N, C-alpha and C positions, 0 to 999 in steps of 0.2 A: 503494499500499499504506500502510495506517495504521501509525503508529510504534509500536514496542514500548513499553509503559508499565512502568516499574520502580516497584513499590509495595511498601512494607513495611506490610501491612494490619493494623489492630488487630483481632485475633481475640480474643474475650473468653474468659477462663478463670475457674475457680471456686476459691474458699476458703470457709471457713465463714461463716455469716451474722454471727456475732459479731465475726469478725476482718476480713472484707473485703466482705461483701455489703451495702454501703451505697451510697447514691446521694447526690450533692451538686448542688444547683442551681448553674447558671452564674451567678456574681455579676454583677449589673448594674453595670458600671464606666463611667464617663464617659471621654472621650478622655484619653489618657495625657499629662500636662503635661510640657513639656520642662524639663530642669533644667540648671543650669550644669555644665559639664564639670568633673569632679573632677581633683585633681592626679594620682591614680592613673591615670585614663585618659589624661591627657596624657603621663605617663612612658612608657606602653606604646605610644604612638603613634610614638615616635621610630624612624625607620629601617625602617619596614615598611608597604607597601601604602598610600602616602599618599592615593591616590584613594579608597580605602574610607572613611578617616577624614574626608576632606573631605565625601564624600556623607553619611556618618552624622551629622556635626555633634555636637550635644550629647547627653549621655545622656538617656534617658527612664526613667520609673519607673512600674512597675505596683504593684499592691498589695503584692507580696512581692519583686520584682526590680528591679535596675538593669539597663538595656538599652542597648546600643549597636547601632544597626541602620541599614543603608542601604536597607531595604525601603520601599516606599510606606507612608505612615501608617496606612491602614486595614488593610494586611497585618500590619504590626507590631503593631497592636492586637489583631488576631485571634490572633496567636501568644502575645502577652502574656496575654490572658484564658485561654488554654489552659494556659499555664504556672501561672497562679494557681489555676485549677481543680484541677490535679493536686497543687500544693503542698498544698492543703486535704486532699486524699486521703491523701497521705503523713503529714501532721500528725495526721490522725484516728487513725492506727495507731501512730505512733512519737513523738508529741510528749510523752508521759508519760516518755520516757527523758531524762535530763538531757543537755545538750549537752556533748560532749567537745572540740568545736573550734568556733570561730565558724562560722556559716553563711557560704556564699560565694554570695550572691545575685546574681551577675553573669552576664549572658547576652550573647553576640555573635551577632547575626543577619546573615547575609551573602546578598546577592542572587546573587553569582557564586562558583562553586566555586574559581576561581583565587584570589580574594581570601581565602577561608577558608583554603586551603593556605598562602598566603604569610604571612598574619598569624600563624597558629599557629607556622609554622616560624621566621620572622624575629623576631617579638616574644616568643614564649614557648619556642622551641626544641623545638617538638612536631611530629613527623612524622605528619600526619593523612591521608597518602595512602591511598585506598581506603575511607575512612569518609564517612558523610553527616553526621556530627555526633558529639560526645563531650563528656563532662565530663573536664576535665583539670586537674591540679595540677602546677606547676613552680616552681622557685625564682624565676621571673620573674612569676608570678601564676597565677590559677585562674579558670575560667569554664566555663559550658556554652556550646558553639558549634555552629552548624549552618548550612547553606546551603540555598537553595531552588531554585536553577537546575535546570530541566528535571525537577523532581520534583513529583509530585502532593502535595496537601496532606495526604493520609492518611499518606504516608511521613514527612513532616516531623513530624506529630503523634506518630508512633511514636517517633522520635528524642527529642522533648520528654519523652515519658512514660517511657521507658526510662532515658535519660541523666539526666532530672530526679530519678529516684529515687536514682541514684548520688550526685548533688550533695547531696540532702537527707541521705541516709544517712551521708555523710562527717561531717556535724556531730554525729551521734549515736554513730557507731562508729569514727570516723577510718578506719584501715586494718585493724581487727580483724574485720570481718565476713567469715566464711568465703566463698570464692568461689561455692560452690554456692547459698548463701542469697542472696548479693549478686546474682548473675545470675539466680537463680530468681525472686526478688522483682521485679527490674527487668523481666524478661520478662513477669511477671503484670501489672505496670502498663503496660508497653509495648504489650501486646496487648489492653488494655481498649478499649472503644468508647465514644464520647460520642454520646448520642441525646437530642435535645431539651434540651441543656445538663446532662444527668445522666451521670455516669460509671457504665456498666453493667459490673458484674463478675458472675461466676458462670456462665459458659458454657464449653463445650469443643467446638472444632471437629473435623471428622472427620480432618483431616491429622495433627496431633500425636497424637490418641488412637490412631489406627490404627498410626502409626509406632512408638510406644512398645510397643504389643502385638507388632509384628514383631521389634522389638529383644529383647524378653524371649523370644520363641520361638526366636530364633536365638543367644541367649546373648551378645549384643553390648552389653548394658548395663554400666555401670561399677559395680564392687563398692562398695557404699555406704560401707564403711570407707575405701576409697581416696578416694571423694568427699568424705568428712568431713575428710580430711587434705590434700586437694589444695591446693597453693599457687598463688599468682597466676602464678608463672613457669611452672608445669606447665600450667595452664589456658591461658595465652597461647601456649605452645609448640603445644598442640593446635590452637588457632585458626590459627596461622601455617601449620600443616602440613595444614589443611583437614579436620581431624578433630573439630571442635567441636560438630557438630550434636547428638550424643547427650548432650553435657554440658548444652547449654541445655534440650533436651527433658526430660531426666531431672530436672534441677533444678527445672524448672517443675512436673513431675508429682509429685515428692517434696513440694513445698510444697503443692500442691493436696490431696495425700493427707493431710498433717498437719493441713490445715484442715477437710477434709470427711469423711474416712473414719470409719465406725461412728458417725454422728451427731456428729461433731466431738469424738470421744473424745481425740484427740491434740493438739487446738488449744491448750488451756491449758498443756500441757507444752512445746509449741513456743514459746509466748510466754515461758515460764520459761527455756527454752534461749537465747532472744535476750537476756534480762535477764542471764544468766550470761556470755554473750559480751560484753555491754556492760560487765560489771563486770571484764573482762579475763581470764576463764578460757579456756584453750585449747579448740578446738571439740570434740574427741573427749571430753574430760573433761566439758565442759558438757553434751554430749548424754547421756552415761551418767547424770549426776547428775539432769538434768531429767526423763528418761524412766524413771529408776529401774531401769535394766537395762544390763548390758554385752553382752547377747546381740544383738549388732547383726545378725547373720545372720538370726535369726528375724524381726526388725524388717524387714529387707529383703525377706524372703519374704512378709510381710503386705503390703507395698507392691505387690509383683508380683501377688499374688493379686487385690488391689483393682484394679490398673491393667488386668489382663486382663478384668475385668468392666465397666469404664467405658464408657459410650456417648456418642456426640456429642449435643449439645443443639441444639435448633432455632434458638434466637435468635442465637447467635454465627455459625452457618453461614449463616443467612439475611442477616445483616449483611454478611458477607464476600462473598457471592455478589451481593447487591444492589449493592455498591460496584463489583464487576466489570461488572455490567450497566450501571451509570451511567457508568463510564469509557468503555464501548463506545458508549453513546448520544452521549456528548460528543464522542468522536472522529468519529462519523459526522456530527454537527452541524458540526464544524469543516471537514469535507469537503463540506458543503452537502447532506447527506442525512439521512434519518430512517427510522424503522421504523414499520410499520403495526400489527404485533402481535409477539409474542414469537418466533413462528417465523421471521418476516421479520427480526428483530433477529439471531437466532443465524445465519441463512443469510448475512446481509451481513457479520457479523463473521468468519465462517468463510471467506468469499470473499476477505477482506482480510487473512487470517491474523493477526487481532488477538490479541495476547498481553499478559497482565499478570503481571509477575514479583512474587512475594510472598515475603517473607523471614519464615520461621517458625522460631523457636528456632535460629537459627544457620544455617539452610540456606535456599537460594533454590529456590523451585518455580514452575513456569509455570501460570497459569491460561488455558485456551483455551475457546473457544465450543463446548461439547459438551453432551450430554444431562444431565450432572451440574450444569451452570450453572443450571439451573432447579429442581434438586431441593432440597427442604428436608426434613430428617428429621422424623419424628413422634416426639416425646418424650412422657413421662408428663403434661406440662402441656397438651398439645393433645388436643382431643376427636376431631379428624380430621387427616388429613395436610395441612399448610399448603401453599399454592401462591402463585406470583407472578401478578400481573395487570398488563397495561399498558393505560393509558387516555391519550387525547390530553390535552395540557396545556390549561388554561383560563386564560389570562392575565386578570387583573383589569382593571377599567376603566382605559383607557390614554389618555395625551395623543396628539396627532397625531404628535409625535416618536417616542413609544413605539410607536405603530401602525406607523410606518415602519420602525423597527427590527425589529419582530416580523415584518413582511412580508419583510424582507431576511435576517434571521437568526431563523427560527422557534424558539420554545422547545421543546426535546426533550420526547418523551412522559414521563408519570409512571409509574413502577413501584411497586406496593405489594404487600404480603402480604395473604393472607386465611386466617384460621384459626390464626395464630401466637399463641402464649401466652408470657408473660403479657400482652403487648401487641403490637400490629401494627407494622410498619415501612412508612414511606412516604417516597419520594424527593421532595425539594424542590429545585427549581432557582432560582437567583438569577442574573440577568443582570449581568455585570461592568460596571464604569463606562464601559469603552470601547464597550460595547454589542454586540460581535460575538462574545462568548464567554460561558461559563456556569460558575458554581460550583454544587456541590450539597451538601446536608446530608441526614442521615437523621433523620426525626421518628418519634415513637412514640405514635400516638393509641390510645385504648382500642379503637376499632372501625375497620375499613377503610372507605374511601369506598364509597358505594353503587355497585353495577355500573352501567355506562353502559346507556342504553336502546339496544336493537338498532336499527341503521339499516336502512332498506329496501335499500340498495345493498350493504351489507357483510354483513348477517346477524348472528346472535346471537354468533358467536364471533370477531368481528373484532379484539378487544382482550384476550380472556381468555387464561388459560394454554393452551398448545398442547395439542390433543387427541391429537397423535402427534408422534414425534421430528421435529425440524426436518430437511429434507433439505439436502444440500450444494448 
Protein backbone atom coordinates (compact mmCIF):
# COMPACT_ATOMS: atom_id res chain seq x y z
CA UNK A 1 0.00 0.00 0.00
CA UNK A 2 1.28 3.44 -0.86
CA UNK A 3 1.79 5.82 2.02
CA UNK A 4 -0.69 8.55 2.81
CA UNK A 5 0.61 11.97 1.79
CA UNK A 6 -0.02 14.90 4.10
CA UNK A 7 -0.07 18.01 1.94
CA UNK A 8 -1.13 21.58 2.63
CA UNK A 9 -1.64 22.46 -1.00
CA UNK A 10 -1.40 25.99 -2.34
CA UNK A 11 -4.88 26.67 -3.74
CA UNK A 12 -4.96 30.09 -5.33
CA UNK A 13 -7.52 32.72 -4.32
CA UNK A 14 -8.49 36.14 -5.63
CA UNK A 15 -8.26 39.76 -4.68
CA UNK A 16 -8.55 42.74 -6.97
CA UNK A 17 -6.06 43.37 -9.73
CA UNK A 18 -4.90 46.60 -8.13
CA UNK A 19 -4.34 45.04 -4.72
CA UNK A 20 -3.16 41.52 -5.32
CA UNK A 21 -3.36 40.21 -8.87
CA UNK A 22 0.29 40.76 -9.63
CA UNK A 23 3.00 38.33 -10.57
CA UNK A 24 6.67 38.46 -9.77
CA UNK A 25 9.49 36.66 -11.54
CA UNK A 26 11.60 34.38 -9.45
CA UNK A 27 14.78 36.28 -8.84
CA UNK A 28 17.85 34.62 -10.26
CA UNK A 29 20.10 34.26 -7.26
CA UNK A 30 23.47 32.65 -7.00
CA UNK A 31 24.42 30.14 -4.35
CA UNK A 32 23.81 31.51 -0.87
CA UNK A 33 27.13 32.51 0.67
CA UNK A 34 28.01 31.27 4.14
CA UNK A 35 28.43 33.96 6.78
CA UNK A 36 30.18 34.03 10.11
CA UNK A 37 27.84 32.90 12.88
CA UNK A 38 26.57 35.92 14.76
CA UNK A 39 26.63 36.37 18.52
CA UNK A 40 22.81 36.16 18.47
CA UNK A 41 22.91 32.69 16.97
CA UNK A 42 25.64 31.58 19.36
CA UNK A 43 23.63 32.70 22.39
CA UNK A 44 20.57 30.79 21.24
CA UNK A 45 22.52 27.61 20.74
CA UNK A 46 23.24 27.06 24.39
CA UNK A 47 21.59 24.02 25.93
CA UNK A 48 19.34 22.88 23.08
CA UNK A 49 19.61 20.29 20.29
CA UNK A 50 23.40 20.54 19.85
CA UNK A 51 23.26 18.09 16.94
CA UNK A 52 21.11 20.49 14.94
CA UNK A 53 23.48 23.41 15.48
CA UNK A 54 26.48 21.26 14.65
CA UNK A 55 24.89 20.16 11.37
CA UNK A 56 23.65 23.66 10.54
CA UNK A 57 27.03 25.30 11.02
CA UNK A 58 27.19 28.97 10.11
CA UNK A 59 24.31 31.19 9.20
CA UNK A 60 23.53 31.64 5.52
CA UNK A 61 22.00 34.67 3.91
CA UNK A 62 19.54 35.10 1.08
CA UNK A 63 18.46 38.41 -0.39
CA UNK A 64 16.15 39.20 2.54
CA UNK A 65 16.76 36.57 5.26
CA UNK A 66 19.32 35.20 7.69
CA UNK A 67 19.02 31.43 7.69
CA UNK A 68 20.20 28.62 9.93
CA UNK A 69 19.58 25.27 8.25
CA UNK A 70 20.70 21.66 8.52
CA UNK A 71 19.13 20.82 5.15
CA UNK A 72 21.32 19.96 2.14
CA UNK A 73 22.66 23.06 0.41
CA UNK A 74 20.47 22.79 -2.69
CA UNK A 75 17.33 22.27 -0.60
CA UNK A 76 18.18 25.23 1.62
CA UNK A 77 18.63 27.40 -1.47
CA UNK A 78 15.28 26.28 -2.89
CA UNK A 79 13.42 27.37 0.23
CA UNK A 80 15.51 30.54 0.54
CA UNK A 81 14.53 31.61 -2.99
CA UNK A 82 10.90 30.87 -2.16
CA UNK A 83 11.13 33.02 0.96
CA UNK A 84 12.61 35.88 -1.06
CA UNK A 85 9.95 35.56 -3.76
CA UNK A 86 7.14 35.94 -1.25
CA UNK A 87 8.91 38.70 0.66
CA UNK A 88 8.68 40.65 -2.60
CA UNK A 89 4.94 39.88 -2.79
CA UNK A 90 4.35 41.15 0.76
CA UNK A 91 6.44 44.25 0.10
CA UNK A 92 4.49 45.14 -3.05
CA UNK A 93 1.38 45.56 -0.97
CA UNK A 94 2.61 46.76 2.42
CA UNK A 95 6.02 48.39 2.05
CA UNK A 96 4.32 51.82 1.79
CA UNK A 97 3.34 51.47 5.46
CA UNK A 98 6.09 52.69 7.79
CA UNK A 99 7.70 50.05 9.97
CA UNK A 100 6.49 49.98 13.54
CA UNK A 101 9.05 47.40 14.61
CA UNK A 102 12.30 46.07 13.17
CA UNK A 103 11.89 43.26 10.69
CA UNK A 104 12.79 39.82 12.02
CA UNK A 105 14.39 38.25 8.95
CA UNK A 106 15.60 35.10 10.76
CA UNK A 107 14.61 31.63 9.56
CA UNK A 108 15.26 28.21 11.12
CA UNK A 109 15.06 25.26 8.68
CA UNK A 110 15.04 21.80 10.25
CA UNK A 111 15.49 18.43 8.57
CA UNK A 112 13.86 16.61 11.50
CA UNK A 113 10.67 17.31 13.39
CA UNK A 114 12.29 16.30 16.68
CA UNK A 115 14.94 19.02 16.38
CA UNK A 116 12.26 21.56 15.43
CA UNK A 117 10.30 20.78 18.60
CA UNK A 118 13.39 20.60 20.83
CA UNK A 119 14.98 23.86 19.68
CA UNK A 120 11.76 25.85 19.89
CA UNK A 121 10.99 24.46 23.35
CA UNK A 122 14.47 24.54 24.90
CA UNK A 123 15.87 27.66 23.25
CA UNK A 124 12.81 29.86 22.84
CA UNK A 125 10.26 28.46 25.32
CA UNK A 126 7.78 27.71 22.50
CA UNK A 127 5.54 24.63 22.45
CA UNK A 128 5.34 23.80 18.72
CA UNK A 129 3.61 20.43 19.13
CA UNK A 130 1.20 19.71 16.29
CA UNK A 131 2.55 22.42 13.99
CA UNK A 132 4.56 22.11 10.80
CA UNK A 133 6.02 25.58 11.14
CA UNK A 134 5.37 28.98 12.68
CA UNK A 135 6.50 32.55 13.09
CA UNK A 136 7.10 33.07 16.79
CA UNK A 137 8.24 35.85 19.08
CA UNK A 138 9.41 35.28 22.63
CA UNK A 139 11.63 37.06 25.16
CA UNK A 140 14.40 34.73 24.02
CA UNK A 141 14.18 35.56 20.32
CA UNK A 142 12.04 35.41 17.19
CA UNK A 143 12.10 33.51 13.91
CA UNK A 144 10.14 31.75 11.21
CA UNK A 145 10.76 28.04 11.78
CA UNK A 146 9.73 24.89 9.92
CA UNK A 147 10.78 21.28 9.35
CA UNK A 148 10.67 19.16 6.19
CA UNK A 149 10.79 15.57 7.48
CA UNK A 150 8.25 13.33 5.68
CA UNK A 151 6.49 16.37 4.18
CA UNK A 152 6.03 17.12 0.48
CA UNK A 153 7.57 20.35 -0.75
CA UNK A 154 4.14 21.86 -1.46
CA UNK A 155 3.29 21.59 2.24
CA UNK A 156 6.52 23.35 3.24
CA UNK A 157 5.87 26.09 0.67
CA UNK A 158 2.45 26.67 2.22
CA UNK A 159 4.04 27.16 5.64
CA UNK A 160 6.59 29.60 4.22
CA UNK A 161 3.91 31.62 2.44
CA UNK A 162 1.44 31.76 5.34
CA UNK A 163 3.87 32.21 8.22
CA UNK A 164 6.10 34.48 6.15
CA UNK A 165 3.21 36.93 5.91
CA UNK A 166 2.85 36.96 9.70
CA UNK A 167 6.58 37.59 9.97
CA UNK A 168 6.46 40.52 7.53
CA UNK A 169 3.20 41.94 8.88
CA UNK A 170 4.62 42.18 12.40
CA UNK A 171 7.12 44.80 11.25
CA UNK A 172 4.26 46.96 9.91
CA UNK A 173 1.49 46.35 12.45
CA UNK A 174 3.20 44.72 15.47
CA UNK A 175 0.24 43.09 17.29
CA UNK A 176 -2.49 45.51 16.15
CA UNK A 177 -3.68 43.71 13.01
CA UNK A 178 -7.12 42.17 13.71
CA UNK A 179 -7.12 38.39 13.71
CA UNK A 180 -9.53 38.05 10.80
CA UNK A 181 -7.33 40.28 8.60
CA UNK A 182 -4.08 38.74 9.79
CA UNK A 183 -5.24 35.17 9.18
CA UNK A 184 -7.31 36.01 6.11
CA UNK A 185 -4.35 37.60 4.35
CA UNK A 186 -2.00 34.86 5.56
CA UNK A 187 -4.38 32.29 4.04
CA UNK A 188 -4.48 34.29 0.84
CA UNK A 189 -0.69 34.24 0.52
CA UNK A 190 -0.37 30.73 1.94
CA UNK A 191 -2.62 29.23 -0.69
CA UNK A 192 -1.24 31.01 -3.73
CA UNK A 193 0.69 28.90 -6.21
CA UNK A 194 4.02 29.46 -7.93
CA UNK A 195 4.12 28.55 -11.61
CA UNK A 196 7.19 29.24 -13.76
CA UNK A 197 8.66 31.35 -10.97
CA UNK A 198 5.59 33.61 -10.80
CA UNK A 199 3.19 33.92 -7.90
CA UNK A 200 -0.28 33.26 -9.28
CA UNK A 201 -3.11 34.90 -7.38
CA UNK A 202 -6.71 35.37 -8.37
CA UNK A 203 -8.27 31.89 -8.31
CA UNK A 204 -10.88 30.15 -6.13
CA UNK A 205 -11.06 26.36 -5.82
CA UNK A 206 -14.30 24.40 -5.42
CA UNK A 207 -13.82 23.27 -1.79
CA UNK A 208 -13.71 26.64 0.00
CA UNK A 209 -16.23 28.25 -2.36
CA UNK A 210 -18.81 25.52 -1.75
CA UNK A 211 -18.06 25.29 1.99
CA UNK A 212 -18.79 29.00 2.45
CA UNK A 213 -22.07 28.62 0.56
CA UNK A 214 -23.11 25.72 2.81
CA UNK A 215 -22.18 27.68 5.93
CA UNK A 216 -24.30 30.62 4.78
CA UNK A 217 -27.26 28.35 4.00
CA UNK A 218 -26.98 26.65 7.41
CA UNK A 219 -26.49 29.88 9.32
CA UNK A 220 -23.13 28.80 10.74
CA UNK A 221 -21.05 31.77 9.60
CA UNK A 222 -19.67 34.14 12.22
CA UNK A 223 -21.46 37.46 12.70
CA UNK A 224 -19.17 40.01 11.07
CA UNK A 225 -19.28 42.39 14.04
CA UNK A 226 -18.04 39.53 16.23
CA UNK A 227 -15.31 38.79 13.68
CA UNK A 228 -14.25 42.45 13.75
CA UNK A 229 -13.97 42.33 17.55
CA UNK A 230 -12.48 38.84 17.86
CA UNK A 231 -9.32 38.75 19.98
CA UNK A 232 -6.36 36.45 19.51
CA UNK A 233 -7.36 34.58 22.68
CA UNK A 234 -10.85 33.87 21.33
CA UNK A 235 -9.47 32.90 17.93
CA UNK A 236 -6.90 30.52 19.43
CA UNK A 237 -9.49 29.06 21.80
CA UNK A 238 -11.58 28.06 18.79
CA UNK A 239 -8.49 26.58 17.13
CA UNK A 240 -7.76 24.50 20.25
CA UNK A 241 -11.38 23.32 20.35
CA UNK A 242 -11.30 22.27 16.69
CA UNK A 243 -13.80 24.92 15.60
CA UNK A 244 -11.47 27.12 13.57
CA UNK A 245 -12.32 26.10 10.02
CA UNK A 246 -15.10 28.67 9.50
CA UNK A 247 -12.85 31.41 10.93
CA UNK A 248 -10.19 30.83 8.30
CA UNK A 249 -12.60 30.31 5.41
CA UNK A 250 -14.77 33.29 6.25
CA UNK A 251 -11.77 35.56 6.82
CA UNK A 252 -10.34 34.57 3.43
CA UNK A 253 -13.73 35.03 1.78
CA UNK A 254 -14.27 38.44 3.41
CA UNK A 255 -10.90 39.67 2.15
CA UNK A 256 -11.61 38.31 -1.30
CA UNK A 257 -14.95 40.12 -1.24
CA UNK A 258 -13.32 43.41 -0.19
CA UNK A 259 -10.85 43.11 -3.05
CA UNK A 260 -13.05 41.95 -5.93
CA UNK A 261 -16.76 42.53 -5.32
CA UNK A 262 -18.54 44.99 -7.61
CA UNK A 263 -15.43 45.57 -9.73
CA UNK A 264 -13.26 46.42 -6.73
CA UNK A 265 -15.69 48.89 -5.19
CA UNK A 266 -14.53 48.14 -1.64
CA UNK A 267 -10.82 47.70 -2.27
CA UNK A 268 -9.70 51.35 -1.72
CA UNK A 269 -11.75 51.48 1.48
CA UNK A 270 -10.18 48.25 2.69
CA UNK A 271 -6.75 49.77 2.13
CA UNK A 272 -7.95 52.80 4.10
CA UNK A 273 -9.07 50.49 6.90
CA UNK A 274 -5.59 48.95 7.05
CA UNK A 275 -4.00 52.41 7.21
CA UNK A 276 -6.22 53.36 10.14
CA UNK A 277 -5.35 50.10 11.91
CA UNK A 278 -1.69 50.89 11.24
CA UNK A 279 -2.22 54.32 12.83
CA UNK A 280 -3.53 52.65 16.00
CA UNK A 281 -7.30 52.94 15.60
CA UNK A 282 -9.38 50.04 17.03
CA UNK A 283 -10.72 47.61 14.43
CA UNK A 284 -14.45 48.37 14.65
CA UNK A 285 -14.00 52.14 14.69
CA UNK A 286 -11.50 51.96 11.80
CA UNK A 287 -13.94 49.89 9.76
CA UNK A 288 -16.82 52.34 10.30
CA UNK A 289 -14.63 55.31 9.39
CA UNK A 290 -13.01 53.69 6.34
CA UNK A 291 -16.27 52.39 4.86
CA UNK A 292 -18.37 55.38 5.88
CA UNK A 293 -21.12 53.39 7.58
CA UNK A 294 -21.91 51.74 10.89
CA UNK A 295 -24.50 49.49 9.25
CA UNK A 296 -22.30 46.43 9.51
CA UNK A 297 -25.28 44.05 9.22
CA UNK A 298 -26.06 45.35 5.71
CA UNK A 299 -22.41 45.03 4.82
CA UNK A 300 -22.44 41.42 6.00
CA UNK A 301 -25.54 40.73 3.89
CA UNK A 302 -23.76 42.14 0.83
CA UNK A 303 -20.88 39.73 1.44
CA UNK A 304 -23.23 36.76 1.78
CA UNK A 305 -25.08 37.67 -1.43
CA UNK A 306 -21.74 37.87 -3.24
CA UNK A 307 -20.39 34.64 -1.73
CA UNK A 308 -23.51 32.67 -2.73
CA UNK A 309 -22.92 33.54 -6.40
CA UNK A 310 -19.15 33.02 -6.45
CA UNK A 311 -18.01 30.21 -8.73
CA UNK A 312 -14.79 28.14 -8.65
CA UNK A 313 -12.19 29.06 -11.24
CA UNK A 314 -10.38 26.66 -13.49
CA UNK A 315 -6.72 27.52 -12.96
CA UNK A 316 -6.58 26.98 -9.20
CA UNK A 317 -8.59 23.77 -9.41
CA UNK A 318 -6.35 22.43 -12.17
CA UNK A 319 -3.21 23.27 -10.18
CA UNK A 320 -4.52 21.48 -7.09
CA UNK A 321 -5.59 18.36 -8.99
CA UNK A 322 -2.46 18.26 -11.11
CA UNK A 323 -0.42 18.27 -7.90
CA UNK A 324 -2.48 15.31 -6.62
CA UNK A 325 -1.91 13.39 -9.86
CA UNK A 326 1.81 14.19 -9.75
CA UNK A 327 2.12 12.94 -6.17
CA UNK A 328 0.36 9.76 -7.26
CA UNK A 329 2.70 9.26 -10.21
CA UNK A 330 5.71 9.82 -7.98
CA UNK A 331 4.42 7.30 -5.42
CA UNK A 332 3.97 4.74 -8.19
CA UNK A 333 7.47 5.45 -9.50
CA UNK A 334 8.92 4.85 -6.03
CA UNK A 335 7.17 1.47 -6.07
CA UNK A 336 8.65 0.65 -9.49
CA UNK A 337 5.41 1.22 -11.42
CA UNK A 338 4.02 3.67 -13.93
CA UNK A 339 0.73 4.50 -15.66
CA UNK A 340 -0.05 4.13 -19.35
CA UNK A 341 -2.92 6.63 -19.38
CA UNK A 342 -5.15 8.59 -17.01
CA UNK A 343 -7.63 5.72 -16.59
CA UNK A 344 -4.75 3.43 -15.65
CA UNK A 345 -3.36 6.01 -13.22
CA UNK A 346 -6.66 6.39 -11.37
CA UNK A 347 -7.18 2.63 -11.26
CA UNK A 348 -3.74 2.00 -9.75
CA UNK A 349 -4.14 4.79 -7.19
CA UNK A 350 -7.55 3.41 -6.19
CA UNK A 351 -6.14 -0.09 -5.90
CA UNK A 352 -3.50 1.20 -3.48
CA UNK A 353 -5.92 3.49 -1.61
CA UNK A 354 -3.70 6.48 -2.35
CA UNK A 355 -4.74 9.51 -0.26
CA UNK A 356 -3.48 13.07 -0.15
CA UNK A 357 -4.47 15.16 2.85
CA UNK A 358 -4.99 18.83 2.05
CA UNK A 359 -5.25 21.60 4.61
CA UNK A 360 -7.67 24.27 3.42
CA UNK A 361 -8.55 27.25 5.63
CA UNK A 362 -7.97 25.53 8.94
CA UNK A 363 -9.48 22.16 8.06
CA UNK A 364 -8.02 18.96 6.65
CA UNK A 365 -9.67 17.09 3.82
CA UNK A 366 -8.67 14.01 1.87
CA UNK A 367 -8.17 13.80 -1.86
CA UNK A 368 -8.64 10.36 -3.38
CA UNK A 369 -8.54 8.99 -6.90
CA UNK A 370 -12.13 9.44 -8.05
CA UNK A 371 -13.90 10.95 -11.05
CA UNK A 372 -13.41 14.49 -9.70
CA UNK A 373 -9.62 14.03 -9.82
CA UNK A 374 -9.67 14.70 -13.56
CA UNK A 375 -12.37 17.37 -13.58
CA UNK A 376 -11.47 20.98 -14.39
CA UNK A 377 -14.40 23.41 -14.24
CA UNK A 378 -15.06 25.61 -17.23
CA UNK A 379 -14.98 29.27 -16.25
CA UNK A 380 -15.61 32.40 -18.39
CA UNK A 381 -11.96 32.47 -19.50
CA UNK A 382 -12.13 29.09 -21.21
CA UNK A 383 -13.72 28.62 -24.64
CA UNK A 384 -14.38 24.95 -23.88
CA UNK A 385 -14.08 22.65 -20.90
CA UNK A 386 -10.36 22.13 -20.07
CA UNK A 387 -9.03 18.57 -19.78
CA UNK A 388 -5.94 16.76 -18.52
CA UNK A 389 -3.79 14.69 -20.89
CA UNK A 390 -1.03 12.20 -20.08
CA UNK A 391 1.93 11.67 -22.40
CA UNK A 392 5.12 9.61 -22.00
CA UNK A 393 8.18 11.43 -20.69
CA UNK A 394 10.83 12.21 -23.29
CA UNK A 395 14.19 12.60 -21.53
CA UNK A 396 16.66 14.82 -23.36
CA UNK A 397 19.98 13.58 -24.69
CA UNK A 398 21.61 11.49 -21.97
CA UNK A 399 25.03 10.26 -20.96
CA UNK A 400 25.57 6.54 -20.47
CA UNK A 401 25.18 7.01 -16.71
CA UNK A 402 21.91 8.88 -17.23
CA UNK A 403 20.70 6.19 -19.65
CA UNK A 404 21.38 3.57 -16.99
CA UNK A 405 19.46 5.58 -14.36
CA UNK A 406 16.57 6.03 -16.78
CA UNK A 407 16.46 2.28 -17.44
CA UNK A 408 16.52 1.50 -13.70
CA UNK A 409 14.24 4.36 -12.58
CA UNK A 410 12.17 5.61 -15.55
CA UNK A 411 10.92 9.19 -15.52
CA UNK A 412 7.16 9.26 -14.78
CA UNK A 413 4.77 10.33 -17.53
CA UNK A 414 3.96 14.01 -18.05
CA UNK A 415 0.47 15.38 -17.43
CA UNK A 416 -0.65 18.69 -18.88
CA UNK A 417 -3.87 20.60 -19.43
CA UNK A 418 -5.50 21.47 -22.73
CA UNK A 419 -7.94 24.36 -23.05
CA UNK A 420 -7.04 26.01 -19.73
CA UNK A 421 -7.02 29.83 -19.65
CA UNK A 422 -5.29 32.19 -19.37
CA UNK A 423 -2.40 29.68 -19.69
CA UNK A 424 -1.90 25.92 -19.69
CA UNK A 425 -0.28 23.88 -16.91
CA UNK A 426 2.42 21.27 -17.55
CA UNK A 427 4.07 18.90 -15.10
CA UNK A 428 7.88 18.96 -15.19
CA UNK A 429 9.94 16.20 -13.59
CA UNK A 430 13.48 16.63 -12.25
CA UNK A 431 15.59 13.66 -11.20
CA UNK A 432 17.12 14.07 -7.74
CA UNK A 433 20.89 13.94 -7.26
CA UNK A 434 20.62 10.41 -5.86
CA UNK A 435 19.10 9.40 -9.19
CA UNK A 436 16.35 7.14 -7.86
CA UNK A 437 13.64 9.72 -7.13
CA UNK A 438 12.00 12.76 -8.68
CA UNK A 439 10.86 16.26 -7.80
CA UNK A 440 8.26 18.09 -9.85
CA UNK A 441 7.28 21.64 -10.75
CA UNK A 442 4.29 23.16 -12.53
CA UNK A 443 5.05 25.14 -15.66
CA UNK A 444 2.63 27.44 -17.46
CA UNK A 445 3.21 27.67 -21.22
CA UNK A 446 0.87 29.61 -23.49
CA UNK A 447 0.00 26.43 -25.40
CA UNK A 448 -0.25 22.77 -24.50
CA UNK A 449 2.24 20.31 -26.02
CA UNK A 450 1.11 18.86 -29.33
CA UNK A 451 -0.92 15.65 -28.99
CA UNK A 452 1.21 12.50 -29.36
CA UNK A 453 0.97 10.63 -32.63
CA UNK A 454 -1.25 7.55 -32.31
CA UNK A 455 0.76 4.36 -32.06
CA UNK A 456 -0.26 1.35 -34.06
CA UNK A 457 -0.35 -0.81 -30.95
CA UNK A 458 -2.17 1.50 -28.58
CA UNK A 459 -4.55 3.45 -30.79
CA UNK A 460 -5.52 7.09 -30.59
CA UNK A 461 -6.64 7.22 -26.95
CA UNK A 462 -3.65 5.65 -25.24
CA UNK A 463 -2.59 8.83 -23.42
CA UNK A 464 -5.47 11.26 -23.70
CA UNK A 465 -8.03 12.18 -21.08
CA UNK A 466 -10.28 9.19 -20.33
CA UNK A 467 -13.36 8.77 -22.44
CA UNK A 468 -15.21 7.04 -19.63
CA UNK A 469 -14.88 6.89 -15.83
CA UNK A 470 -12.01 4.75 -14.69
CA UNK A 471 -13.01 1.41 -13.24
CA UNK A 472 -11.82 0.15 -9.90
